[in-house]
N, CA, C, O and CB atoms as a CASP TS submission, in Angstrom:
PFRMAT TS
TARGET T0000
AUTHOR 0000-0000-0000
METHOD Language model
MODEL 1
PARENT N/A
ATOM      1  N   UNK     1      53.418 159.380 109.900  1.00  0.00           N
ATOM      2  CA  UNK     1      52.333 160.022 109.204  1.00  0.00           C
ATOM      3  C   UNK     1      52.159 159.429 107.810  1.00  0.00           C
ATOM      4  O   UNK     1      51.044 159.372 107.290  1.00  0.00           O
ATOM      5  CB  UNK     1      52.574 161.517 109.123  1.00  0.00           C
ATOM      6  N   UNK     2      53.244 158.994 107.215  1.00  0.00           N
ATOM      7  CA  UNK     2      53.145 158.401 105.882  1.00  0.00           C
ATOM      8  C   UNK     2      52.309 157.129 105.924  1.00  0.00           C
ATOM      9  O   UNK     2      51.596 156.820 104.969  1.00  0.00           O
ATOM     10  CB  UNK     2      54.542 158.101 105.318  1.00  0.00           C
ATOM     11  N   UNK     3      52.395 156.391 107.024  1.00  0.00           N
ATOM     12  CA  UNK     3      51.620 155.154 107.173  1.00  0.00           C
ATOM     13  C   UNK     3      50.133 155.418 107.002  1.00  0.00           C
ATOM     14  O   UNK     3      49.415 154.586 106.448  1.00  0.00           O
ATOM     15  CB  UNK     3      51.883 154.514 108.541  1.00  0.00           C
ATOM     16  N   UNK     4      49.666 156.564 107.472  1.00  0.00           N
ATOM     17  CA  UNK     4      48.249 156.935 107.381  1.00  0.00           C
ATOM     18  C   UNK     4      47.983 157.843 106.180  1.00  0.00           C
ATOM     19  O   UNK     4      46.918 158.454 106.086  1.00  0.00           O
ATOM     20  CB  UNK     4      47.799 157.632 108.671  1.00  0.00           C
ATOM     21  N   UNK     5      48.941 157.931 105.271  1.00  0.00           N
ATOM     22  CA  UNK     5      48.841 158.756 104.063  1.00  0.00           C
ATOM     23  C   UNK     5      48.572 160.225 104.399  1.00  0.00           C
ATOM     24  O   UNK     5      47.881 160.928 103.661  1.00  0.00           O
ATOM     25  CB  UNK     5      47.734 158.222 103.152  1.00  0.00           C
ATOM     26  N   UNK     6      49.128 160.670 105.520  1.00  0.00           N
ATOM     27  CA  UNK     6      49.027 162.071 105.955  1.00  0.00           C
ATOM     28  C   UNK     6      47.578 162.524 106.119  1.00  0.00           C
ATOM     29  O   UNK     6      47.255 163.692 105.905  1.00  0.00           O
ATOM     30  CB  UNK     6      49.735 162.979 104.956  1.00  0.00           C
ATOM     31  N   UNK     7      46.700 161.577 106.505  1.00  0.00           N
ATOM     32  CA  UNK     7      45.292 161.903 106.738  1.00  0.00           C
ATOM     33  C   UNK     7      44.935 161.600 108.185  1.00  0.00           C
ATOM     34  O   UNK     7      45.413 160.626 108.767  1.00  0.00           O
ATOM     35  CB  UNK     7      44.368 161.111 105.771  1.00  0.00           C
ATOM     36  N   UNK     8      44.097 162.440 108.752  1.00  0.00           N
ATOM     37  CA  UNK     8      43.632 162.279 110.120  1.00  0.00           C
ATOM     38  C   UNK     8      42.891 160.949 110.249  1.00  0.00           C
ATOM     39  O   UNK     8      42.014 160.640 109.443  1.00  0.00           O
ATOM     40  CB  UNK     8      42.720 163.463 110.536  1.00  0.00           C
ATOM     41  N   UNK     9      43.247 160.167 111.263  1.00  0.00           N
ATOM     42  CA  UNK     9      42.602 158.868 111.455  1.00  0.00           C
ATOM     43  C   UNK     9      41.183 158.999 111.994  1.00  0.00           C
ATOM     44  O   UNK     9      40.434 158.022 111.993  1.00  0.00           O
ATOM     45  CB  UNK     9      43.425 158.017 112.397  1.00  0.00           C
ATOM     46  N   UNK    10      40.802 160.184 112.451  1.00  0.00           N
ATOM     47  CA  UNK    10      39.444 160.383 112.963  1.00  0.00           C
ATOM     48  C   UNK    10      38.493 160.914 111.898  1.00  0.00           C
ATOM     49  O   UNK    10      37.349 160.468 111.817  1.00  0.00           O
ATOM     50  CB  UNK    10      39.468 161.336 114.140  1.00  0.00           C
ATOM     51  N   UNK    11      38.951 161.864 111.077  1.00  0.00           N
ATOM     52  CA  UNK    11      38.020 162.517 110.150  1.00  0.00           C
ATOM     53  C   UNK    11      38.448 162.453 108.686  1.00  0.00           C
ATOM     54  O   UNK    11      37.646 162.754 107.801  1.00  0.00           O
ATOM     55  CB  UNK    11      37.851 163.947 110.544  1.00  0.00           C
ATOM     56  N   UNK    12      39.687 162.071 108.414  1.00  0.00           N
ATOM     57  CA  UNK    12      40.156 161.948 107.041  1.00  0.00           C
ATOM     58  C   UNK    12      40.725 163.210 106.419  1.00  0.00           C
ATOM     59  O   UNK    12      41.207 163.184 105.286  1.00  0.00           O
ATOM     60  CB  UNK    12      39.059 161.481 106.212  1.00  0.00           C
ATOM     61  N   UNK    13      40.673 164.322 107.158  1.00  0.00           N
ATOM     62  CA  UNK    13      41.261 165.565 106.631  1.00  0.00           C
ATOM     63  C   UNK    13      42.784 165.464 106.655  1.00  0.00           C
ATOM     64  O   UNK    13      43.333 164.559 107.284  1.00  0.00           O
ATOM     65  CB  UNK    13      40.785 166.802 107.456  1.00  0.00           C
ATOM     66  N   UNK    14      43.473 166.385 105.976  1.00  0.00           N
ATOM     67  CA  UNK    14      44.938 166.385 106.032  1.00  0.00           C
ATOM     68  C   UNK    14      45.422 166.476 107.487  1.00  0.00           C
ATOM     69  O   UNK    14      44.909 167.272 108.274  1.00  0.00           O
ATOM     70  CB  UNK    14      45.511 167.562 105.199  1.00  0.00           C
ATOM     71  N   UNK    15      46.402 165.661 107.824  1.00  0.00           N
ATOM     72  CA  UNK    15      46.906 165.589 109.199  1.00  0.00           C
ATOM     73  C   UNK    15      48.193 166.383 109.337  1.00  0.00           C
ATOM     74  O   UNK    15      49.063 166.342 108.467  1.00  0.00           O
ATOM     75  CB  UNK    15      47.138 164.128 109.618  1.00  0.00           C
ATOM     76  N   UNK    16      48.302 167.116 110.457  1.00  0.00           N
ATOM     77  CA  UNK    16      49.506 167.895 110.740  1.00  0.00           C
ATOM     78  C   UNK    16      50.161 167.481 112.046  1.00  0.00           C
ATOM     79  O   UNK    16      51.287 167.889 112.329  1.00  0.00           O
ATOM     80  CB  UNK    16      49.175 169.370 110.783  1.00  0.00           C
ATOM     81  N   UNK    17      49.473 166.677 112.843  1.00  0.00           N
ATOM     82  CA  UNK    17      49.958 166.423 114.198  1.00  0.00           C
ATOM     83  C   UNK    17      49.911 164.937 114.536  1.00  0.00           C
ATOM     84  O   UNK    17      49.220 164.149 113.891  1.00  0.00           O
ATOM     85  CB  UNK    17      49.136 167.216 115.212  1.00  0.00           C
ATOM     86  N   UNK    18      50.671 164.585 115.569  1.00  0.00           N
ATOM     87  CA  UNK    18      50.698 163.216 116.070  1.00  0.00           C
ATOM     88  C   UNK    18      50.320 163.252 117.542  1.00  0.00           C
ATOM     89  O   UNK    18      50.836 164.070 118.304  1.00  0.00           O
ATOM     90  CB  UNK    18      52.102 162.552 115.860  1.00  0.00           C
ATOM     91  N   UNK    19      49.420 162.365 117.938  1.00  0.00           N
ATOM     92  CA  UNK    19      48.942 162.287 119.319  1.00  0.00           C
ATOM     93  C   UNK    19      49.487 161.017 119.958  1.00  0.00           C
ATOM     94  O   UNK    19      49.488 159.956 119.333  1.00  0.00           O
ATOM     95  CB  UNK    19      47.383 162.312 119.380  1.00  0.00           C
ATOM     96  N   UNK    20      49.950 161.121 121.202  1.00  0.00           N
ATOM     97  CA  UNK    20      50.392 159.957 121.966  1.00  0.00           C
ATOM     98  C   UNK    20      49.189 159.370 122.699  1.00  0.00           C
ATOM     99  O   UNK    20      48.537 160.073 123.471  1.00  0.00           O
ATOM    100  CB  UNK    20      51.528 160.338 122.971  1.00  0.00           C
ATOM    101  N   UNK    21      48.886 158.097 122.469  1.00  0.00           N
ATOM    102  CA  UNK    21      47.783 157.433 123.180  1.00  0.00           C
ATOM    103  C   UNK    21      48.070 157.438 124.681  1.00  0.00           C
ATOM    104  O   UNK    21      47.214 157.802 125.486  1.00  0.00           O
ATOM    105  CB  UNK    21      47.583 155.968 122.664  1.00  0.00           C
ATOM    106  N   UNK    22      49.278 157.032 125.043  1.00  0.00           N
ATOM    107  CA  UNK    22      49.749 157.128 126.425  1.00  0.00           C
ATOM    108  C   UNK    22      50.725 158.295 126.442  1.00  0.00           C
ATOM    109  O   UNK    22      51.761 158.234 125.780  1.00  0.00           O
ATOM    110  CB  UNK    22      50.426 155.770 126.936  1.00  0.00           C
ATOM    111  N   UNK    23      50.418 159.359 127.186  1.00  0.00           N
ATOM    112  CA  UNK    23      51.295 160.535 127.188  1.00  0.00           C
ATOM    113  C   UNK    23      52.731 160.190 127.571  1.00  0.00           C
ATOM    114  O   UNK    23      52.972 159.288 128.374  1.00  0.00           O
ATOM    115  CB  UNK    23      50.754 161.584 128.142  1.00  0.00           C
ATOM    116  N   UNK    24      53.663 160.908 126.996  1.00  0.00           N
ATOM    117  CA  UNK    24      55.074 160.687 127.332  1.00  0.00           C
ATOM    118  C   UNK    24      55.308 160.920 128.815  1.00  0.00           C
ATOM    119  O   UNK    24      56.155 160.263 129.421  1.00  0.00           O
ATOM    120  CB  UNK    24      55.984 161.608 126.500  1.00  0.00           C
ATOM    121  N   UNK    25      54.566 161.848 129.403  1.00  0.00           N
ATOM    122  CA  UNK    25      54.721 162.135 130.831  1.00  0.00           C
ATOM    123  C   UNK    25      54.307 160.952 131.700  1.00  0.00           C
ATOM    124  O   UNK    25      54.648 160.894 132.881  1.00  0.00           O
ATOM    125  CB  UNK    25      53.901 163.361 131.211  1.00  0.00           C
ATOM    126  N   UNK    26      53.571 160.007 131.111  1.00  0.00           N
ATOM    127  CA  UNK    26      53.140 158.811 131.845  1.00  0.00           C
ATOM    128  C   UNK    26      53.820 157.558 131.316  1.00  0.00           C
ATOM    129  O   UNK    26      53.324 156.446 131.499  1.00  0.00           O
ATOM    130  CB  UNK    26      51.622 158.652 131.760  1.00  0.00           C
ATOM    131  N   UNK    27      54.958 157.745 130.659  1.00  0.00           N
ATOM    132  CA  UNK    27      55.746 156.611 130.191  1.00  0.00           C
ATOM    133  C   UNK    27      55.481 156.182 128.762  1.00  0.00           C
ATOM    134  O   UNK    27      56.045 155.185 128.311  1.00  0.00           O
ATOM    135  CB  UNK    27      55.510 155.470 131.069  1.00  0.00           C
ATOM    136  N   UNK    28      54.639 156.906 128.036  1.00  0.00           N
ATOM    137  CA  UNK    28      54.353 156.569 126.644  1.00  0.00           C
ATOM    138  C   UNK    28      55.578 156.746 125.765  1.00  0.00           C
ATOM    139  O   UNK    28      56.400 157.635 125.992  1.00  0.00           O
ATOM    140  CB  UNK    28      53.212 157.423 126.118  1.00  0.00           C
ATOM    141  N   UNK    29      55.687 155.912 124.784  1.00  0.00           N
ATOM    142  CA  UNK    29      56.840 155.930 123.878  1.00  0.00           C
ATOM    143  C   UNK    29      56.497 156.625 122.570  1.00  0.00           C
ATOM    144  O   UNK    29      55.334 156.903 122.278  1.00  0.00           O
ATOM    145  CB  UNK    29      57.328 154.506 123.599  1.00  0.00           C
ATOM    146  N   UNK    30      57.533 156.898 121.794  1.00  0.00           N
ATOM    147  CA  UNK    30      57.377 157.498 120.467  1.00  0.00           C
ATOM    148  C   UNK    30      57.362 156.419 119.387  1.00  0.00           C
ATOM    149  O   UNK    30      57.902 156.629 118.300  1.00  0.00           O
ATOM    150  CB  UNK    30      58.508 158.510 120.195  1.00  0.00           C
ATOM    151  N   UNK    31      56.752 155.267 119.669  1.00  0.00           N
ATOM    152  CA  UNK    31      56.693 154.224 118.651  1.00  0.00           C
ATOM    153  C   UNK    31      55.317 154.196 117.994  1.00  0.00           C
ATOM    154  O   UNK    31      54.354 154.747 118.529  1.00  0.00           O
ATOM    155  CB  UNK    31      57.022 152.853 119.263  1.00  0.00           C
ATOM    156  N   UNK    32      55.234 153.565 116.857  1.00  0.00           N
ATOM    157  CA  UNK    32      54.010 153.610 116.054  1.00  0.00           C
ATOM    158  C   UNK    32      52.789 153.062 116.788  1.00  0.00           C
ATOM    159  O   UNK    32      51.668 153.474 116.489  1.00  0.00           O
ATOM    160  CB  UNK    32      54.212 152.837 114.778  1.00  0.00           C
ATOM    161  N   UNK    33      52.970 152.156 117.728  1.00  0.00           N
ATOM    162  CA  UNK    33      51.843 151.613 118.472  1.00  0.00           C
ATOM    163  C   UNK    33      51.233 152.598 119.455  1.00  0.00           C
ATOM    164  O   UNK    33      50.116 152.387 119.927  1.00  0.00           O
ATOM    165  CB  UNK    33      52.272 150.391 119.204  1.00  0.00           C
ATOM    166  N   UNK    34      51.945 153.666 119.768  1.00  0.00           N
ATOM    167  CA  UNK    34      51.458 154.653 120.728  1.00  0.00           C
ATOM    168  C   UNK    34      51.094 155.982 120.063  1.00  0.00           C
ATOM    169  O   UNK    34      50.725 156.936 120.749  1.00  0.00           O
ATOM    170  CB  UNK    34      52.506 154.889 121.801  1.00  0.00           C
ATOM    171  N   UNK    35      51.193 156.050 118.746  1.00  0.00           N
ATOM    172  CA  UNK    35      50.965 157.312 118.047  1.00  0.00           C
ATOM    173  C   UNK    35      49.741 157.241 117.142  1.00  0.00           C
ATOM    174  O   UNK    35      49.463 156.211 116.529  1.00  0.00           O
ATOM    175  CB  UNK    35      52.192 157.689 117.230  1.00  0.00           C
ATOM    176  N   UNK    36      49.015 158.357 117.069  1.00  0.00           N
ATOM    177  CA  UNK    36      47.855 158.485 116.194  1.00  0.00           C
ATOM    178  C   UNK    36      48.027 159.766 115.389  1.00  0.00           C
ATOM    179  O   UNK    36      48.337 160.817 115.951  1.00  0.00           O
ATOM    180  CB  UNK    36      46.509 158.497 117.011  1.00  0.00           C
ATOM    181  N   UNK    37      47.829 159.684 114.083  1.00  0.00           N
ATOM    182  CA  UNK    37      47.951 160.837 113.189  1.00  0.00           C
ATOM    183  C   UNK    37      46.614 161.572 113.164  1.00  0.00           C
ATOM    184  O   UNK    37      45.574 160.976 112.884  1.00  0.00           O
ATOM    185  CB  UNK    37      48.376 160.396 111.744  1.00  0.00           C
ATOM    186  N   UNK    38      46.649 162.883 113.462  1.00  0.00           N
ATOM    187  CA  UNK    38      45.421 163.671 113.556  1.00  0.00           C
ATOM    188  C   UNK    38      45.579 165.046 112.921  1.00  0.00           C
ATOM    189  O   UNK    38      46.687 165.567 112.794  1.00  0.00           O
ATOM    190  CB  UNK    38      45.005 163.820 115.009  1.00  0.00           C
ATOM    191  N   UNK    39      44.450 165.622 112.527  1.00  0.00           N
ATOM    192  CA  UNK    39      44.445 167.032 112.140  1.00  0.00           C
ATOM    193  C   UNK    39      44.419 167.852 113.437  1.00  0.00           C
ATOM    194  O   UNK    39      44.153 167.311 114.510  1.00  0.00           O
ATOM    195  CB  UNK    39      43.205 167.380 111.200  1.00  0.00           C
ATOM    196  N   UNK    40      44.690 169.122 113.338  1.00  0.00           N
ATOM    197  CA  UNK    40      44.746 169.987 114.519  1.00  0.00           C
ATOM    198  C   UNK    40      43.419 169.991 115.279  1.00  0.00           C
ATOM    199  O   UNK    40      43.408 169.922 116.508  1.00  0.00           O
ATOM    200  CB  UNK    40      45.116 171.416 114.110  1.00  0.00           C
ATOM    201  N   UNK    41      42.299 170.072 114.552  1.00  0.00           N
ATOM    202  CA  UNK    41      40.990 170.152 115.205  1.00  0.00           C
ATOM    203  C   UNK    41      40.688 168.899 116.024  1.00  0.00           C
ATOM    204  O   UNK    41      40.237 168.997 117.165  1.00  0.00           O
ATOM    205  CB  UNK    41      39.896 170.366 114.162  1.00  0.00           C
ATOM    206  N   UNK    42      40.934 167.724 115.447  1.00  0.00           N
ATOM    207  CA  UNK    42      40.668 166.478 116.176  1.00  0.00           C
ATOM    208  C   UNK    42      41.624 166.316 117.355  1.00  0.00           C
ATOM    209  O   UNK    42      41.228 165.813 118.406  1.00  0.00           O
ATOM    210  CB  UNK    42      40.786 165.270 115.233  1.00  0.00           C
ATOM    211  N   UNK    43      42.876 166.736 117.190  1.00  0.00           N
ATOM    212  CA  UNK    43      43.845 166.652 118.279  1.00  0.00           C
ATOM    213  C   UNK    43      43.404 167.528 119.451  1.00  0.00           C
ATOM    214  O   UNK    43      43.451 167.102 120.605  1.00  0.00           O
ATOM    215  CB  UNK    43      45.247 167.072 117.792  1.00  0.00           C
ATOM    216  N   UNK    44      42.980 168.746 119.150  1.00  0.00           N
ATOM    217  CA  UNK    44      42.500 169.640 120.210  1.00  0.00           C
ATOM    218  C   UNK    44      41.260 169.064 120.888  1.00  0.00           C
ATOM    219  O   UNK    44      41.120 169.163 122.106  1.00  0.00           O
ATOM    220  CB  UNK    44      42.188 171.035 119.638  1.00  0.00           C
ATOM    221  N   UNK    45      40.360 168.462 120.109  1.00  0.00           N
ATOM    222  CA  UNK    45      39.155 167.863 120.667  1.00  0.00           C
ATOM    223  C   UNK    45      39.509 166.737 121.643  1.00  0.00           C
ATOM    224  O   UNK    45      38.908 166.636 122.713  1.00  0.00           O
ATOM    225  CB  UNK    45      38.253 167.332 119.542  1.00  0.00           C
ATOM    226  N   UNK    46      40.467 165.901 121.287  1.00  0.00           N
ATOM    227  CA  UNK    46      40.885 164.822 122.184  1.00  0.00           C
ATOM    228  C   UNK    46      41.415 165.368 123.500  1.00  0.00           C
ATOM    229  O   UNK    46      41.099 164.835 124.563  1.00  0.00           O
ATOM    230  CB  UNK    46      41.948 163.956 121.516  1.00  0.00           C
ATOM    231  N   UNK    47      42.210 166.416 123.443  1.00  0.00           N
ATOM    232  CA  UNK    47      42.784 166.977 124.664  1.00  0.00           C
ATOM    233  C   UNK    47      41.736 167.697 125.514  1.00  0.00           C
ATOM    234  O   UNK    47      41.870 167.739 126.737  1.00  0.00           O
ATOM    235  CB  UNK    47      43.911 167.936 124.314  1.00  0.00           C
ATOM    236  N   UNK    48      40.721 168.249 124.910  1.00  0.00           N
ATOM    237  CA  UNK    48      39.646 168.883 125.687  1.00  0.00           C
ATOM    238  C   UNK    48      38.841 167.850 126.464  1.00  0.00           C
ATOM    239  O   UNK    48      38.301 168.163 127.525  1.00  0.00           O
ATOM    240  CB  UNK    48      38.717 169.679 124.764  1.00  0.00           C
ATOM    241  N   UNK    49      38.751 166.627 125.956  1.00  0.00           N
ATOM    242  CA  UNK    49      37.976 165.570 126.614  1.00  0.00           C
ATOM    243  C   UNK    49      38.667 165.042 127.856  1.00  0.00           C
ATOM    244  O   UNK    49      38.019 164.427 128.703  1.00  0.00           O
ATOM    245  CB  UNK    49      37.725 164.430 125.653  1.00  0.00           C
ATOM    246  N   UNK    50      39.959 165.267 127.983  1.00  0.00           N
ATOM    247  CA  UNK    50      40.714 164.727 129.133  1.00  0.00           C
ATOM    248  C   UNK    50      40.453 165.505 130.381  1.00  0.00           C
ATOM    249  O   UNK    50      41.005 165.187 131.434  1.00  0.00           O
ATOM    250  CB  UNK    50      42.198 164.724 128.850  1.00  0.00           C
TER
END
């Protein structure tokens, strides 16, 4: 989260959560290439689209 200055990469608001691009249940890792820093609202929006 520090890499993104604790700001949501989608909207720029303060970020509280990390999203896995490839879900861990599908083999996604906890490395920086698979993680996106998001605020709660944007994180929920991404999961609703799935």
